[in-house]
N, C-alpha and C positions, 0 to 999 in steps of 0.2 A: 115542480120541485119546491119543497117548503123552505121557509127561512132557515130552519134548523139544518136541512140538507145542504143549503147554500154555503154555510160557514164550516162545514165538515165536522159537526158535533158527533163524537163517538162515545156512546154511553158505556162501552166496554172498557175504556181507559180508566184505571183507578186514580183517585186523587193522590198526588205526590206530597205527602205531609212529612215534615221533619220528625223523626222518631223522638219520643218524649225523653228517652235517656240521653240523646245527643243534646237536646235543648238544656236539660238539667246540668249536663257536664259543662257546657259552654257558660252557663250562669255561674257555676261554682268556680270556674277558672277566672272569670272576670272579677268575681267577689274576692277571690284569693289575691289577685293582682292589686286590686284597689286597697285591700287591707295591708298588703306588703308595702305599698307606697306610703300609706299613712303611718305605719309603724316605723319605717325607715326614716321618714321625715320628722316625726314628732316624738317618737318614743326611744328608739335605740337602733344602732347599726353596728355591723361587724366590720372591723378594720384590720388590715394586715400590717404587722410590724416589719419594716424592710431593712432596718439597720441595727447596729449594736449599741446605739446611744443610751438605751435604757437597761442594758445588762447589769446584773443578772435578773432584775425584776421581770423584764420582758425580753424575749429572745428574738434576735433577727440578725441577718448578715447578708451580704451580696452572695447570691447563688445558693442560699440555703432556704429551708422551709421555715419562715418566721412564724411567730405566734399570731393567731387570730383572736382579737379581743372584742368584747361587747362594750360599746360606748353608750352610756345612759344619757339621753338628751333631756330628761325631765327634771332632774335634781336642781340644775342651775336656773330653772324657771322660777324656783321658789327660794333660792338662796344663792350666795356667792361662793366661788371656789375658795378653799382654805389651804393654808400651808400644809404640805404633805400630800395633797390630792394629786393623783396622776390623771392628766387631762389630755385630750386631743384638741388641737386648735389649728386654724388656718394661718398660713404664713402672713404676718401683718404688714411687712414691708418687703421691698424688692431684694434686700440683702439676704433674706431668708430663702429666696428662690434660686440662689446660686447653685448650679449643678442639677436643678430640677428641670425636667422636660415632660410635656404632656404624653400620656400613654395612649392617646387616641390615634386611630388610623387616619391617614391622609385621604383614604378612599371615602367619599361622602356617604355611600351606602353603609359601609362597615362602621363609619363614625356614628351614623344615626342609630344603628343597632347597638353599639356600645353605650350610647346615651340612654337608650331604652332599657338596656340591661342594668345600668346604674340606678335607675329609678326603682327597680325591684330588688336591688341588692346583689345581683349576679356579677356586676362589674364595679370596680372601684370608682369613686367620684373623680372627675377631671379637675382636681385641685390639689395644691400642695398642702397636705395636712401632716402635722407632726405630733408626736407624743412625748411629753416631758412631765416633770414633777414641779408643782408650785412650791417655791422656796420663800417668796415674800409677796405680800399683797399691797394694794394701794396705800400710800402714806408711810410705808415702812422703809427703812434704810438697810441695805444688805451689802455685805463685804466679806472678804476673806483675806487674812485669816487671823485667828487668835494664836497664842503661843504654842498651841497644840495642833495647829493646822485646820481648825474647824471653822465653818461658815458662821457668821454672826448676823443676826437680825435685830435691829435697834440696840446694838451693843451687847446682846445676849448670845452666847454660843449655843448652837442648836445640835441636838443629837440626831444623827442620820445613819442608822444601822444598815440601811439599804445600800449605802455607798461602799462598794468593795474595791473598785478600780479607780484610782485617782493619781494625780501627779505626786511625785515624791515631796515630802516636807520633813526636814530634819532640823529640830531645834538647835540654834546656835551656828548652823552651817549652811542650811538651805531653807530660808524663810522669806518673808516679804520685805526684809530690810537688808538682805545679803545681795551680793553681786556675783553670779546671777541670782535672781530671785526664784522662788518656787513657782511652778506653773499653775499652782492653785490660786495665786493672788489676783484679786480684782477689787474694784470699787474704792471707796463707798459709792453706791448708787441709791438715790431716793426714788422709789417707785411712784409714778404719778397716780392720782386717784383714778380708780376704774381700770387699772392695769395690773399686770402680774409679772414677777420675775421667775423665769423658767430655767430649770437645769436638768440635764440627764443624770440618771443614777450612775452611769459609766462616765465619771467626770473627766477622765483623760481621753475619752473618745466621743464627745458630744459637742456639736456646734450649736450651743444653746444661747441664752441671753448674753453670756459673756462674750460671745463672738460677734455680737451686733450692737455693742455699746456706742458705736459711732453713727448709728442710723438715727432717724428723726425721733424715734421713741426711746432712745438710749438702751436698746436691747429688750425693752419690756413688751408685753403682749396685752392688747386691750381685752377685757373680759368679753366684749362683743364678738371677738374672733374665736372664742372657745366653742367648740362643737359639743362637748359633753365630757362626762367623767368616765374614765376607764374602770370597769367593774369586774369583768371576768375574762380569764383566758379560756377559750372554748376549743381551740385546736392548736397543735395536735393533742390527741387524748392523753398522752403522757404528761402534758403540761397543764391539764385542767386545774383551775383554782381561782380563788378570789384575789383581786388586786388590792392590796391593803393600802389605806392612807396612813400616814405616819405623823 
């Protein structure tokens, strides 16, 4: 018996090679996943609006299909947020986390799959992110209200056409000097350097900077906690459009 016979060599068995189409498909999938991770991390990401705090600019509510928006992560690498920008940011202090709970499964396998899905944009990040409008920036003093119920920044009343829903304000009968006072009233608050004062467009239905003035940041949000600028509504199709800064 020869050596070849001893190890059972069979010249009739074909080589089992991976088909070229399968290798190419696997490479394309890996490249697509890597590109998706890079884009989601550094360029932009889709976020779901879960509440009505930015109505009517952004639609959302408990149990309904909220807007899905594209958040641009590049712009603020080259500049600072400005008054009027709609931004998404991470909760800066524990007071912003009241009522928030993680959406991750307690099952370790499912949790790992959710984390993986988050990296490629199929699952929401496991963090409390919020969408509001920048009303004042570092060094500015913000308060409400003037004699017409408008917000003031550095003593100047600002025009906010996007605010449709707000607390009542009635000159001479329900203002910031009457008892009771209007629910619009707050401040003055001087925004620390590097921070922002955030408010929802739905002023009577938004737990924004006004609701957190007693925390260690006086309700302001550090620019470092800003994820990016909200640019587009992409879903549902009936809501497609640009999110304008004012």
